[in-house]
Biotite code that builds the C-alpha atoms (Angstrom):
import biotite.structure as struc

atoms = struc.array([
    struc.Atom([11.495, 111.081, -155.160], chain_id="A", res_id=1, res_name="UNK", atom_name="CA", element="C"),
    struc.Atom([15.166, 110.748, -154.307], chain_id="A", res_id=2, res_name="UNK", atom_name="CA", element="C"),
    struc.Atom([16.623, 113.755, -152.588], chain_id="A", res_id=3, res_name="UNK", atom_name="CA", element="C"),
    struc.Atom([20.187, 114.771, -151.893], chain_id="A", res_id=4, res_name="UNK", atom_name="CA", element="C"),
    struc.Atom([20.982, 116.289, -148.512], chain_id="A", res_id=5, res_name="UNK", atom_name="CA", element="C"),
    struc.Atom([21.227, 119.764, -149.980], chain_id="A", res_id=6, res_name="UNK", atom_name="CA", element="C"),
    struc.Atom([18.125, 119.498, -152.182], chain_id="A", res_id=7, res_name="UNK", atom_name="CA", element="C"),
    struc.Atom([15.291, 121.765, -151.119], chain_id="A", res_id=8, res_name="UNK", atom_name="CA", element="C"),
    struc.Atom([11.791, 120.410, -151.589], chain_id="A", res_id=9, res_name="UNK", atom_name="CA", element="C"),
    struc.Atom([9.526, 122.408, -153.801], chain_id="A", res_id=10, res_name="UNK", atom_name="CA", element="C"),
    struc.Atom([5.753, 122.098, -153.931], chain_id="A", res_id=11, res_name="UNK", atom_name="CA", element="C"),
    struc.Atom([5.894, 119.721, -156.922], chain_id="A", res_id=12, res_name="UNK", atom_name="CA", element="C"),
    struc.Atom([8.132, 117.304, -155.003], chain_id="A", res_id=13, res_name="UNK", atom_name="CA", element="C"),
    struc.Atom([5.830, 117.379, -152.000], chain_id="A", res_id=14, res_name="UNK", atom_name="CA", element="C"),
    struc.Atom([2.725, 116.968, -154.161], chain_id="A", res_id=15, res_name="UNK", atom_name="CA", element="C"),
    struc.Atom([4.326, 113.983, -155.936], chain_id="A", res_id=16, res_name="UNK", atom_name="CA", element="C"),
    struc.Atom([5.211, 112.247, -152.665], chain_id="A", res_id=17, res_name="UNK", atom_name="CA", element="C"),
    struc.Atom([1.744, 112.855, -151.214], chain_id="A", res_id=18, res_name="UNK", atom_name="CA", element="C"),
    struc.Atom([-0.003, 111.659, -154.383], chain_id="A", res_id=19, res_name="UNK", atom_name="CA", element="C"),
    struc.Atom([2.062, 108.465, -154.436], chain_id="A", res_id=20, res_name="UNK", atom_name="CA", element="C"),
    struc.Atom([1.390, 107.833, -150.746], chain_id="A", res_id=21, res_name="UNK", atom_name="CA", element="C"),
    struc.Atom([-2.347, 108.316, -151.262], chain_id="A", res_id=22, res_name="UNK", atom_name="CA", element="C"),
    struc.Atom([-2.296, 105.953, -154.247], chain_id="A", res_id=23, res_name="UNK", atom_name="CA", element="C"),
    struc.Atom([-0.365, 103.343, -152.250], chain_id="A", res_id=24, res_name="UNK", atom_name="CA", element="C"),
    struc.Atom([-2.874, 103.360, -149.396], chain_id="A", res_id=25, res_name="UNK", atom_name="CA", element="C"),
    struc.Atom([-5.860, 103.375, -151.757], chain_id="A", res_id=26, res_name="UNK", atom_name="CA", element="C"),
    struc.Atom([-4.455, 100.266, -153.448], chain_id="A", res_id=27, res_name="UNK", atom_name="CA", element="C"),
    struc.Atom([-3.771, 98.674, -150.049], chain_id="A", res_id=28, res_name="UNK", atom_name="CA", element="C"),
    struc.Atom([-7.412, 99.216, -149.092], chain_id="A", res_id=29, res_name="UNK", atom_name="CA", element="C"),
    struc.Atom([-8.548, 97.725, -152.397], chain_id="A", res_id=30, res_name="UNK", atom_name="CA", element="C"),
    struc.Atom([-6.365, 94.684, -151.678], chain_id="A", res_id=31, res_name="UNK", atom_name="CA", element="C"),
    struc.Atom([-7.978, 94.349, -148.251], chain_id="A", res_id=32, res_name="UNK", atom_name="CA", element="C"),
    struc.Atom([-11.446, 94.299, -149.808], chain_id="A", res_id=33, res_name="UNK", atom_name="CA", element="C"),
    struc.Atom([-10.345, 91.830, -152.488], chain_id="A", res_id=34, res_name="UNK", atom_name="CA", element="C"),
    struc.Atom([-8.757, 89.545, -149.868], chain_id="A", res_id=35, res_name="UNK", atom_name="CA", element="C"),
    struc.Atom([-12.015, 89.387, -147.913], chain_id="A", res_id=36, res_name="UNK", atom_name="CA", element="C"),
    struc.Atom([-14.231, 88.923, -150.975], chain_id="A", res_id=37, res_name="UNK", atom_name="CA", element="C"),
    struc.Atom([-11.990, 86.242, -152.494], chain_id="A", res_id=38, res_name="UNK", atom_name="CA", element="C"),
    struc.Atom([-11.605, 84.372, -149.200], chain_id="A", res_id=39, res_name="UNK", atom_name="CA", element="C"),
    struc.Atom([-15.358, 84.330, -148.577], chain_id="A", res_id=40, res_name="UNK", atom_name="CA", element="C"),
    struc.Atom([-16.012, 83.199, -152.167], chain_id="A", res_id=41, res_name="UNK", atom_name="CA", element="C"),
    struc.Atom([-13.465, 80.388, -151.863], chain_id="A", res_id=42, res_name="UNK", atom_name="CA", element="C"),
    struc.Atom([-14.909, 79.297, -148.524], chain_id="A", res_id=43, res_name="UNK", atom_name="CA", element="C"),
    struc.Atom([-18.344, 79.101, -150.143], chain_id="A", res_id=44, res_name="UNK", atom_name="CA", element="C"),
    struc.Atom([-16.962, 77.212, -153.150], chain_id="A", res_id=45, res_name="UNK", atom_name="CA", element="C"),
    struc.Atom([-15.422, 74.496, -150.969], chain_id="A", res_id=46, res_name="UNK", atom_name="CA", element="C"),
    struc.Atom([-18.336, 74.600, -148.514], chain_id="A", res_id=47, res_name="UNK", atom_name="CA", element="C"),
    struc.Atom([-16.402, 75.423, -145.360], chain_id="A", res_id=48, res_name="UNK", atom_name="CA", element="C"),
    struc.Atom([-16.822, 77.897, -142.563], chain_id="A", res_id=49, res_name="UNK", atom_name="CA", element="C"),
    struc.Atom([-13.173, 77.723, -141.456], chain_id="A", res_id=50, res_name="UNK", atom_name="CA", element="C"),
    struc.Atom([-10.224, 79.398, -143.141], chain_id="A", res_id=51, res_name="UNK", atom_name="CA", element="C"),
    struc.Atom([-6.769, 80.721, -142.304], chain_id="A", res_id=52, res_name="UNK", atom_name="CA", element="C"),
    struc.Atom([-5.024, 83.754, -143.705], chain_id="A", res_id=53, res_name="UNK", atom_name="CA", element="C"),
    struc.Atom([-1.466, 84.965, -143.228], chain_id="A", res_id=54, res_name="UNK", atom_name="CA", element="C"),
    struc.Atom([-1.082, 88.719, -143.702], chain_id="A", res_id=55, res_name="UNK", atom_name="CA", element="C"),
    struc.Atom([1.250, 91.506, -142.721], chain_id="A", res_id=56, res_name="UNK", atom_name="CA", element="C"),
    struc.Atom([0.512, 93.651, -139.713], chain_id="A", res_id=57, res_name="UNK", atom_name="CA", element="C"),
    struc.Atom([-0.636, 96.593, -141.809], chain_id="A", res_id=58, res_name="UNK", atom_name="CA", element="C"),
    struc.Atom([-3.653, 94.621, -143.010], chain_id="A", res_id=59, res_name="UNK", atom_name="CA", element="C"),
    struc.Atom([-4.639, 92.808, -139.817], chain_id="A", res_id=60, res_name="UNK", atom_name="CA", element="C"),
    struc.Atom([-6.883, 95.365, -138.117], chain_id="A", res_id=61, res_name="UNK", atom_name="CA", element="C"),
    struc.Atom([-8.725, 96.332, -141.309], chain_id="A", res_id=62, res_name="UNK", atom_name="CA", element="C"),
    struc.Atom([-9.219, 92.722, -142.424], chain_id="A", res_id=63, res_name="UNK", atom_name="CA", element="C"),
    struc.Atom([-10.489, 91.789, -138.978], chain_id="A", res_id=64, res_name="UNK", atom_name="CA", element="C"),
    struc.Atom([-13.080, 94.580, -139.196], chain_id="A", res_id=65, res_name="UNK", atom_name="CA", element="C"),
    struc.Atom([-14.106, 93.707, -142.779], chain_id="A", res_id=66, res_name="UNK", atom_name="CA", element="C"),
    struc.Atom([-14.565, 90.015, -141.927], chain_id="A", res_id=67, res_name="UNK", atom_name="CA", element="C"),
    struc.Atom([-16.543, 90.819, -138.794], chain_id="A", res_id=68, res_name="UNK", atom_name="CA", element="C"),
    struc.Atom([-18.806, 93.124, -140.845], chain_id="A", res_id=69, res_name="UNK", atom_name="CA", element="C"),
    struc.Atom([-19.580, 90.020, -142.939], chain_id="A", res_id=70, res_name="UNK", atom_name="CA", element="C"),
    struc.Atom([-20.445, 88.038, -139.807], chain_id="A", res_id=71, res_name="UNK", atom_name="CA", element="C"),
    struc.Atom([-17.192, 86.080, -139.779], chain_id="A", res_id=72, res_name="UNK", atom_name="CA", element="C"),
    struc.Atom([-15.604, 85.372, -136.405], chain_id="A", res_id=73, res_name="UNK", atom_name="CA", element="C"),
    struc.Atom([-11.895, 86.226, -136.473], chain_id="A", res_id=74, res_name="UNK", atom_name="CA", element="C"),
    struc.Atom([-9.015, 85.037, -134.310], chain_id="A", res_id=75, res_name="UNK", atom_name="CA", element="C"),
    struc.Atom([-5.706, 86.861, -134.743], chain_id="A", res_id=76, res_name="UNK", atom_name="CA", element="C"),
    struc.Atom([-2.455, 85.092, -133.923], chain_id="A", res_id=77, res_name="UNK", atom_name="CA", element="C"),
    struc.Atom([0.530, 87.425, -134.000], chain_id="A", res_id=78, res_name="UNK", atom_name="CA", element="C"),
    struc.Atom([4.273, 86.942, -133.616], chain_id="A", res_id=79, res_name="UNK", atom_name="CA", element="C"),
    struc.Atom([6.449, 89.052, -131.313], chain_id="A", res_id=80, res_name="UNK", atom_name="CA", element="C"),
    struc.Atom([5.576, 92.309, -133.052], chain_id="A", res_id=81, res_name="UNK", atom_name="CA", element="C"),
    struc.Atom([1.841, 91.680, -132.729], chain_id="A", res_id=82, res_name="UNK", atom_name="CA", element="C"),
    struc.Atom([1.771, 93.431, -129.381], chain_id="A", res_id=83, res_name="UNK", atom_name="CA", element="C"),
    struc.Atom([2.794, 96.743, -130.944], chain_id="A", res_id=84, res_name="UNK", atom_name="CA", element="C"),
    struc.Atom([-0.382, 98.771, -131.363], chain_id="A", res_id=85, res_name="UNK", atom_name="CA", element="C"),
    struc.Atom([0.776, 101.917, -133.129], chain_id="A", res_id=86, res_name="UNK", atom_name="CA", element="C"),
    struc.Atom([2.435, 102.296, -136.515], chain_id="A", res_id=87, res_name="UNK", atom_name="CA", element="C"),
    struc.Atom([5.540, 104.038, -135.173], chain_id="A", res_id=88, res_name="UNK", atom_name="CA", element="C"),
    struc.Atom([6.309, 101.218, -132.735], chain_id="A", res_id=89, res_name="UNK", atom_name="CA", element="C"),
    struc.Atom([5.766, 98.641, -135.463], chain_id="A", res_id=90, res_name="UNK", atom_name="CA", element="C"),
    struc.Atom([8.126, 100.388, -137.901], chain_id="A", res_id=91, res_name="UNK", atom_name="CA", element="C"),
    struc.Atom([10.639, 101.035, -135.138], chain_id="A", res_id=92, res_name="UNK", atom_name="CA", element="C"),
    struc.Atom([10.749, 97.332, -134.294], chain_id="A", res_id=93, res_name="UNK", atom_name="CA", element="C"),
    struc.Atom([11.694, 96.466, -137.880], chain_id="A", res_id=94, res_name="UNK", atom_name="CA", element="C"),
    struc.Atom([14.368, 99.152, -137.983], chain_id="A", res_id=95, res_name="UNK", atom_name="CA", element="C"),
    struc.Atom([15.933, 97.935, -134.762], chain_id="A", res_id=96, res_name="UNK", atom_name="CA", element="C"),
    struc.Atom([18.597, 95.260, -134.589], chain_id="A", res_id=97, res_name="UNK", atom_name="CA", element="C"),
    struc.Atom([16.153, 92.857, -132.919], chain_id="A", res_id=98, res_name="UNK", atom_name="CA", element="C"),
    struc.Atom([13.586, 93.422, -135.651], chain_id="A", res_id=99, res_name="UNK", atom_name="CA", element="C"),
    struc.Atom([16.067, 92.498, -138.381], chain_id="A", res_id=100, res_name="UNK", atom_name="CA", element="C"),
    struc.Atom([16.821, 89.228, -136.588], chain_id="A", res_id=101, res_name="UNK", atom_name="CA", element="C"),
    struc.Atom([13.190, 88.076, -136.522], chain_id="A", res_id=102, res_name="UNK", atom_name="CA", element="C"),
])
């Protein structure tokens, strides 16, 4: 939904934004599950117990939990932004001048 400064939100606009946000996060969670399942299947196919995965910060915590639920030991290596624990700090870093230079 694109809004002009003087456009008042009505309930349909709000409902549309919320529905799209819910769909986005549901799909993100499905991707997390698929990433774990596909990685474990590939590891079994090539008969290894070691793998590496590069993912965005949004997925890290959930993937770590999903892998550990499957008995997989996880080590997370994060760049500069990896020390930011809450979503607002993470987004703020990317909006800042420093974040754009990373």
